[in-house]
N, CA, C and O atoms as CSV, one atom per row, in Angstrom:
chain,resi,resn,atom,element,x,y,z
A,1,UNK,N,N,-22.954,26.713,2.201
A,1,UNK,CA,C,-21.943,27.605,1.711
A,1,UNK,C,C,-22.575,28.534,0.671
A,1,UNK,O,O,-23.414,28.119,-0.129
A,2,UNK,N,N,-22.152,29.795,0.703
A,2,UNK,CA,C,-22.706,30.800,-0.193
A,2,UNK,C,C,-21.835,30.941,-1.438
A,2,UNK,O,O,-20.608,30.947,-1.342
A,3,UNK,N,N,-22.456,31.053,-2.582
A,3,UNK,CA,C,-21.749,31.222,-3.843
A,3,UNK,C,C,-21.448,32.702,-4.050
A,3,UNK,O,O,-22.337,33.546,-3.939
A,4,UNK,N,N,-20.198,33.007,-4.350
A,4,UNK,CA,C,-19.789,34.387,-4.583
A,4,UNK,C,C,-19.437,34.530,-6.052
A,4,UNK,O,O,-18.700,33.715,-6.607
A,5,UNK,N,N,-19.967,35.565,-6.676
A,5,UNK,CA,C,-19.649,35.823,-8.077
A,5,UNK,C,C,-18.888,37.140,-8.177
A,5,UNK,O,O,-19.103,38.065,-7.394
A,6,UNK,N,N,-17.996,37.199,-9.157
A,6,UNK,CA,C,-17.256,38.445,-9.378
A,6,UNK,C,C,-16.854,38.547,-10.831
A,6,UNK,O,O,-16.841,37.562,-11.570
A,7,UNK,N,N,-16.533,39.741,-11.212
A,7,UNK,CA,C,-16.098,40.037,-12.568
A,7,UNK,C,C,-14.774,39.318,-12.841
A,7,UNK,O,O,-13.933,39.200,-11.949
A,8,UNK,N,N,-14.595,38.848,-14.049
A,8,UNK,CA,C,-13.371,38.107,-14.386
A,8,UNK,C,C,-12.124,38.981,-14.267
A,8,UNK,O,O,-11.047,38.474,-13.955
A,9,UNK,N,N,-12.254,40.289,-14.512
A,9,UNK,CA,C,-11.103,41.188,-14.377
A,9,UNK,C,C,-10.692,41.326,-12.913
A,9,UNK,O,O,-9.504,41.416,-12.604
A,10,UNK,N,N,-11.666,41.342,-12.024
A,10,UNK,CA,C,-11.365,41.417,-10.592
A,10,UNK,C,C,-10.640,40.147,-10.163
A,10,UNK,O,O,-9.648,40.206,-9.436
A,11,UNK,N,N,-11.137,39.004,-10.614
A,11,UNK,CA,C,-10.497,37.728,-10.294
A,11,UNK,C,C,-9.074,37.686,-10.854
A,11,UNK,O,O,-8.156,37.210,-10.187
A,12,UNK,N,N,-8.897,38.175,-12.057
A,12,UNK,CA,C,-7.569,38.198,-12.671
A,12,UNK,C,C,-6.615,39.089,-11.867
A,12,UNK,O,O,-5.450,38.739,-11.675
A,13,UNK,N,N,-7.103,40.225,-11.406
A,13,UNK,CA,C,-6.289,41.130,-10.591
A,13,UNK,C,C,-5.893,40.465,-9.279
A,13,UNK,O,O,-4.743,40.566,-8.850
A,14,UNK,N,N,-6.829,39.797,-8.653
A,14,UNK,CA,C,-6.548,39.085,-7.398
A,14,UNK,C,C,-5.510,37.999,-7.630
A,14,UNK,O,O,-4.590,37.842,-6.827
A,15,UNK,N,N,-5.644,37.253,-8.710
A,15,UNK,CA,C,-4.698,36.178,-9.011
A,15,UNK,C,C,-3.294,36.736,-9.274
A,15,UNK,O,O,-2.304,36.142,-8.848
A,16,UNK,N,N,-3.204,37.868,-9.971
A,16,UNK,CA,C,-1.899,38.484,-10.221
A,16,UNK,C,C,-1.244,38.905,-8.909
A,16,UNK,O,O,-0.045,38.713,-8.709
A,17,UNK,N,N,-2.051,39.484,-8.018
A,17,UNK,CA,C,-1.511,39.911,-6.727
A,17,UNK,C,C,-1.055,38.714,-5.901
A,17,UNK,O,O,-0.011,38.778,-5.252
A,18,UNK,N,N,-1.810,37.636,-5.914
A,18,UNK,CA,C,-1.413,36.424,-5.189
A,18,UNK,C,C,-0.127,35.841,-5.766
A,18,UNK,O,O,0.753,35.411,-5.020
A,19,UNK,N,N,-0.020,35.825,-7.078
A,19,UNK,CA,C,1.205,35.327,-7.715
A,19,UNK,C,C,2.400,36.197,-7.349
A,19,UNK,O,O,3.497,35.685,-7.131
A,20,UNK,N,N,2.194,37.509,-7.279
A,20,UNK,CA,C,3.256,38.429,-6.897
A,20,UNK,C,C,3.691,38.186,-5.450
A,20,UNK,O,O,4.884,38.194,-5.147
A,21,UNK,N,N,2.731,37.971,-4.570
A,21,UNK,CA,C,3.040,37.665,-3.168
A,21,UNK,C,C,3.830,36.368,-3.077
A,21,UNK,O,O,4.821,36.289,-2.352
A,22,UNK,N,N,3.392,35.353,-3.810
A,22,UNK,CA,C,4.087,34.066,-3.808
A,22,UNK,C,C,5.523,34.216,-4.314
A,22,UNK,O,O,6.444,33.624,-3.752
A,23,UNK,N,N,5.709,34.993,-5.354
A,23,UNK,CA,C,7.035,35.224,-5.925
A,23,UNK,C,C,7.940,35.927,-4.917
A,23,UNK,O,O,9.075,35.505,-4.698
A,24,UNK,N,N,7.440,36.997,-4.304
A,24,UNK,CA,C,8.233,37.739,-3.322
A,24,UNK,C,C,8.564,36.886,-2.098
A,24,UNK,O,O,9.660,36.987,-1.547
A,25,UNK,N,N,7.630,36.058,-1.679
A,25,UNK,CA,C,7.872,35.160,-0.553
A,25,UNK,C,C,8.974,34.165,-0.897
A,25,UNK,O,O,9.843,33.879,-0.074
A,26,UNK,N,N,8.932,33.649,-2.102
A,26,UNK,CA,C,9.953,32.699,-2.553
A,26,UNK,C,C,11.336,33.341,-2.554
A,26,UNK,O,O,12.313,32.715,-2.144
A,27,UNK,N,N,11.421,34.576,-3.008
A,27,UNK,CA,C,12.695,35.297,-3.001
A,27,UNK,C,C,13.189,35.482,-1.572
A,27,UNK,O,O,14.369,35.274,-1.288
A,28,UNK,N,N,12.293,35.870,-0.675
A,28,UNK,CA,C,12.673,36.090,0.727
A,28,UNK,C,C,13.185,34.805,1.366
A,28,UNK,O,O,14.166,34.833,2.109
A,29,UNK,N,N,12.540,33.693,1.090
A,29,UNK,CA,C,12.967,32.406,1.644
A,29,UNK,C,C,14.348,32.040,1.112
A,29,UNK,O,O,15.194,31.560,1.866
A,30,UNK,N,N,14.582,32.260,-0.172
A,30,UNK,CA,C,15.889,31.955,-0.760
A,30,UNK,C,C,16.984,32.834,-0.179
A,30,UNK,O,O,18.090,32.356,0.075
A,31,UNK,N,N,16.692,34.110,0.034
A,31,UNK,CA,C,17.677,35.018,0.631
A,31,UNK,C,C,18.007,34.592,2.055
A,31,UNK,O,O,19.167,34.639,2.466
A,32,UNK,N,N,16.999,34.178,2.804
A,32,UNK,CA,C,17.217,33.709,4.178
A,32,UNK,C,C,18.108,32.469,4.164
A,32,UNK,O,O,19.006,32.343,4.996
A,33,UNK,N,N,17.869,31.565,3.234
A,33,UNK,CA,C,18.690,30.354,3.138
A,33,UNK,C,C,20.141,30.701,2.821
A,33,UNK,O,O,21.059,30.070,3.346
A,34,UNK,N,N,20.353,31.698,1.970
A,34,UNK,CA,C,21.719,32.116,1.652
A,34,UNK,C,C,22.409,32.676,2.889
A,34,UNK,O,O,23.577,32.379,3.139
A,35,UNK,N,N,21.689,33.487,3.663
A,35,UNK,CA,C,22.264,34.064,4.880
A,35,UNK,C,C,22.610,32.990,5.901
A,35,UNK,O,O,23.619,33.095,6.599
A,36,UNK,N,N,21.776,31.959,5.991
A,36,UNK,CA,C,22.013,30.903,6.968
A,36,UNK,C,C,23.311,30.163,6.690
A,36,UNK,O,O,23.907,29.599,7.608
A,37,UNK,N,N,23.749,30.155,5.464
A,37,UNK,CA,C,24.976,29.446,5.100
A,37,UNK,C,C,26.160,30.387,4.920
A,37,UNK,O,O,27.222,29.965,4.463
A,38,UNK,N,N,25.990,31.647,5.273
A,38,UNK,CA,C,27.046,32.639,5.069
A,38,UNK,C,C,27.890,32.788,6.333
A,38,UNK,O,O,27.373,32.797,7.450
A,39,UNK,N,N,29.186,32.903,6.129
A,39,UNK,CA,C,30.120,33.136,7.228
A,39,UNK,C,C,30.743,34.516,7.077
A,39,UNK,O,O,30.928,35.008,5.964
A,40,UNK,N,N,31.067,35.137,8.216
A,40,UNK,CA,C,31.745,36.434,8.205
A,40,UNK,C,C,33.024,36.328,9.023
A,40,UNK,O,O,33.154,35.462,9.888
A,41,UNK,N,N,33.964,37.220,8.736
A,41,UNK,CA,C,35.222,37.217,9.482
A,41,UNK,C,C,35.086,38.062,10.756
A,41,UNK,O,O,34.011,38.579,11.060
A,42,UNK,N,N,36.182,38.191,11.482
A,42,UNK,CA,C,36.176,38.907,12.756
A,42,UNK,C,C,35.764,40.369,12.590
A,42,UNK,O,O,35.002,40.898,13.399
A,43,UNK,N,N,36.266,41.017,11.544
A,43,UNK,CA,C,35.923,42.426,11.315
A,43,UNK,C,C,34.423,42.612,11.078
A,43,UNK,O,O,33.795,43.495,11.661
A,44,UNK,N,N,33.863,41.768,10.217
A,44,UNK,CA,C,32.426,41.860,9.932
A,44,UNK,C,C,31.595,41.536,11.170
A,44,UNK,O,O,30.590,42.195,11.438
A,45,UNK,N,N,32.017,40.523,11.920
A,45,UNK,CA,C,31.297,40.166,13.143
A,45,UNK,C,C,31.332,41.318,14.134
A,45,UNK,O,O,30.329,41.620,14.782
A,46,UNK,N,N,32.481,41.956,14.250
A,46,UNK,CA,C,32.632,43.100,15.144
A,46,UNK,C,C,31.682,44.231,14.753
A,46,UNK,O,O,31.070,44.862,15.615
A,47,UNK,N,N,31.564,44.480,13.463
A,47,UNK,CA,C,30.654,45.523,12.981
A,47,UNK,C,C,29.196,45.144,13.212
A,47,UNK,O,O,28.395,45.974,13.643
A,48,UNK,N,N,28.851,43.890,12.925
A,48,UNK,CA,C,27.468,43.450,13.092
A,48,UNK,C,C,27.031,43.504,14.549
A,48,UNK,O,O,25.893,43.862,14.853
A,49,UNK,N,N,27.946,43.144,15.448
A,49,UNK,CA,C,27.627,43.122,16.874
A,49,UNK,C,C,27.854,44.474,17.545
A,49,UNK,O,O,27.419,44.697,18.675
A,50,UNK,N,N,28.532,45.362,16.844
A,50,UNK,CA,C,28.866,46.686,17.378
A,50,UNK,C,C,29.683,46.578,18.668
A,50,UNK,O,O,29.456,47.303,19.636
A,51,UNK,N,N,30.639,45.649,18.646
A,51,UNK,CA,C,31.552,45.464,19.776
A,51,UNK,C,C,32.967,45.284,19.228
A,51,UNK,O,O,33.155,45.022,18.040
A,52,UNK,N,N,33.942,45.424,20.096
A,52,UNK,CA,C,35.336,45.303,19.663
A,52,UNK,C,C,35.717,43.842,19.433
A,52,UNK,O,O,35.042,42.927,19.905
A,53,UNK,N,N,36.799,43.647,18.709
A,53,UNK,CA,C,37.322,42.295,18.486
A,53,UNK,C,C,37.740,41.673,19.813
A,53,UNK,O,O,37.545,40.478,20.037
A,54,UNK,N,N,38.307,42.481,20.680
A,54,UNK,CA,C,38.726,41.994,21.994
A,54,UNK,C,C,37.531,41.415,22.764
A,54,UNK,O,O,37.646,40.372,23.407
A,55,UNK,N,N,36.386,42.103,22.690
A,55,UNK,CA,C,35.176,41.616,23.357
A,55,UNK,C,C,34.704,40.312,22.726
A,55,UNK,O,O,34.242,39.413,23.429
A,56,UNK,N,N,34.816,40.206,21.417
A,56,UNK,CA,C,34.429,38.961,20.744
A,56,UNK,C,C,35.310,37.812,21.217
A,56,UNK,O,O,34.814,36.711,21.458
A,57,UNK,N,N,36.611,38.056,21.351
A,57,UNK,CA,C,37.501,37.004,21.861
A,57,UNK,C,C,37.078,36.570,23.263
A,57,UNK,O,O,37.120,35.381,23.581
A,58,UNK,N,N,36.675,37.515,24.096
A,58,UNK,CA,C,36.207,37.178,25.447
A,58,UNK,C,C,34.936,36.332,25.378
A,58,UNK,O,O,34.790,35.364,26.125
A,59,UNK,N,N,34.020,36.698,24.484
A,59,UNK,CA,C,32.781,35.933,24.320
A,59,UNK,C,C,33.072,34.522,23.817
A,59,UNK,O,O,32.427,33.564,24.242
A,60,UNK,N,N,34.038,34.393,22.917
A,60,UNK,CA,C,34.444,33.075,22.424
A,60,UNK,C,C,34.995,32.222,23.564
A,60,UNK,O,O,34.660,31.045,23.697
A,61,UNK,N,N,35.838,32.833,24.374
A,61,UNK,CA,C,36.461,32.104,25.484
A,61,UNK,C,C,35.410,31.625,26.483
A,61,UNK,O,O,35.515,30.522,27.020
A,62,UNK,N,N,34.386,32.465,26.734
A,62,UNK,CA,C,33.311,32.097,27.663
A,62,UNK,C,C,32.320,31.123,27.035
A,62,UNK,O,O,31.526,30.504,27.744
A,63,UNK,N,N,32.359,30.981,25.716
A,63,UNK,CA,C,31.422,30.093,25.033
A,63,UNK,C,C,30.090,30.752,24.723
A,63,UNK,O,O,29.122,30.069,24.390
A,64,UNK,N,N,30.032,32.071,24.829
A,64,UNK,CA,C,28.789,32.792,24.559
A,64,UNK,C,C,28.487,32.918,23.072
A,64,UNK,O,O,27.338,33.109,22.673
A,65,UNK,N,N,29.524,32.810,22.267
A,65,UNK,CA,C,29.358,32.860,20.816
A,65,UNK,C,C,30.287,31.800,20.224
A,65,UNK,O,O,31.360,31.526,20.763
A,66,UNK,N,N,29.859,31.211,19.112
A,66,UNK,CA,C,30.634,30.133,18.497
A,66,UNK,C,C,31.238,30.593,17.180
A,66,UNK,O,O,30.682,31.433,16.472
A,67,UNK,N,N,32.383,30.019,16.878
A,67,UNK,CA,C,33.060,30.301,15.610
A,67,UNK,C,C,33.706,29.018,15.116
A,67,UNK,O,O,33.892,28.062,15.868
A,68,UNK,N,N,34.040,29.021,13.849
A,68,UNK,CA,C,34.809,27.918,13.276
A,68,UNK,C,C,36.124,28.494,12.778
A,68,UNK,O,O,36.199,29.656,12.376
A,69,UNK,N,N,37.141,27.679,12.810
A,69,UNK,CA,C,38.455,28.105,12.319
A,69,UNK,C,C,38.570,27.741,10.847
A,69,UNK,O,O,38.268,26.619,10.442
A,70,UNK,N,N,39.007,28.699,10.065
A,70,UNK,CA,C,39.266,28.479,8.651
A,70,UNK,C,C,40.541,29.239,8.318
A,70,UNK,O,O,40.602,30.457,8.484
A,71,UNK,N,N,41.549,28.530,7.854
A,71,UNK,CA,C,42.873,29.128,7.619
A,71,UNK,C,C,43.379,29.848,8.866
A,71,UNK,O,O,43.911,30.955,8.788
A,72,UNK,N,N,43.206,29.208,10.000
A,72,UNK,CA,C,43.659,29.695,11.309
A,72,UNK,C,C,42.979,30.987,11.758
A,72,UNK,O,O,43.467,31.667,12.660
A,73,UNK,N,N,41.859,31.321,11.133
A,73,UNK,CA,C,41.117,32.523,11.523
A,73,UNK,C,C,39.693,32.143,11.892
A,73,UNK,O,O,39.114,31.207,11.341
A,74,UNK,N,N,39.144,32.896,12.841
A,74,UNK,CA,C,37.763,32.655,13.252
A,74,UNK,C,C,36.793,33.147,12.187
A,74,UNK,O,O,36.946,34.236,11.633
A,75,UNK,N,N,35.794,32.319,11.916
A,75,UNK,CA,C,34.694,32.680,11.023
A,75,UNK,C,C,33.404,32.443,11.797
A,75,UNK,O,O,33.282,31.475,12.548
A,76,UNK,N,N,32.455,33.334,11.604
A,76,UNK,CA,C,31.199,33.274,12.342
A,76,UNK,C,C,30.044,33.106,11.369
A,76,UNK,O,O,29.961,33.806,10.360
A,77,UNK,N,N,29.151,32.167,11.683
A,77,UNK,CA,C,27.943,32.020,10.891
A,77,UNK,C,C,27.048,33.215,11.179
A,77,UNK,O,O,26.903,33.623,12.331
A,78,UNK,N,N,26.457,33.770,10.148
A,78,UNK,CA,C,25.557,34.910,10.331
A,78,UNK,C,C,24.427,34.537,11.285
A,78,UNK,O,O,24.006,35.357,12.100
A,79,UNK,N,N,23.935,33.308,11.185
A,79,UNK,CA,C,22.858,32.883,12.082
A,79,UNK,C,C,23.321,32.840,13.534
A,79,UNK,O,O,22.523,33.078,14.441
A,80,UNK,N,N,24.589,32.544,13.768
A,80,UNK,CA,C,25.129,32.542,15.132
A,80,UNK,C,C,25.170,33.965,15.681
A,80,UNK,O,O,24.878,34.190,16.856
A,81,UNK,N,N,25.526,34.900,14.851
A,81,UNK,CA,C,25.536,36.303,15.281
A,81,UNK,C,C,24.112,36.767,15.578
A,81,UNK,O,O,23.872,37.450,16.574
A,82,UNK,N,N,23.166,36.394,14.709
A,82,UNK,CA,C,21.762,36.744,14.949
A,82,UNK,C,C,21.266,36.127,16.245
A,82,UNK,O,O,20.556,36.778,17.012
A,83,UNK,N,N,21.638,34.864,16.499
A,83,UNK,CA,C,21.231,34.198,17.739
A,83,UNK,C,C,21.768,34.947,18.950
A,83,UNK,O,O,21.046,35.173,19.921
A,84,UNK,N,N,23.032,35.327,18.888
A,84,UNK,CA,C,23.644,36.049,19.998
A,84,UNK,C,C,22.949,37.391,20.219
A,84,UNK,O,O,22.675,37.771,21.358
A,85,UNK,N,N,22.667,38.102,19.141
A,85,UNK,CA,C,21.983,39.392,19.259
A,85,UNK,C,C,20.604,39.233,19.891
A,85,UNK,O,O,20.219,40.019,20.757
A,86,UNK,N,N,19.862,38.218,19.459
A,86,UNK,CA,C,18.524,37.986,20.006
A,86,UNK,C,C,18.577,37.616,21.480
A,86,UNK,O,O,17.751,38.081,22.266
A,87,UNK,N,N,19.532,36.790,21.858
A,87,UNK,CA,C,19.600,36.345,23.254
A,87,UNK,C,C,20.118,37.431,24.185
A,87,UNK,O,O,19.978,37.318,25.403
A,88,UNK,N,N,20.712,38.476,23.632
A,88,UNK,CA,C,21.252,39.556,24.459
A,88,UNK,C,C,20.573,40.894,24.198
A,88,UNK,O,O,21.127,41.947,24.515
A,89,UNK,N,N,19.383,40.856,23.626
A,89,UNK,CA,C,18.700,42.106,23.282
A,89,UNK,C,C,17.801,42.630,24.390
A,89,UNK,O,O,17.209,43.699,24.235
A,90,UNK,N,N,17.679,41.919,25.492
A,90,UNK,CA,C,16.808,42.373,26.581
A,90,UNK,C,C,17.546,43.229,27.507
A,90,UNK,O,O,16.980,43.709,28.489
């Protein structure tokens, strides 16, 4: 193995950049976790999918998309909407 030497300021700059990358990655992971636990109502789901509410009801009936009932209204997990978009993007 070859020994590499460098100026301490260069090493300090590299370490700061690595710490910044680690920090930003941590934020991104936390934001993703928040989205995974987020639910949206029919209006938001309709906007996210760019389809009508009537079409969403048809998809629910066919079992193509899943929802949970809360206060007698359908709620959709954001991850379920993302899954549906990915599976129908071809």
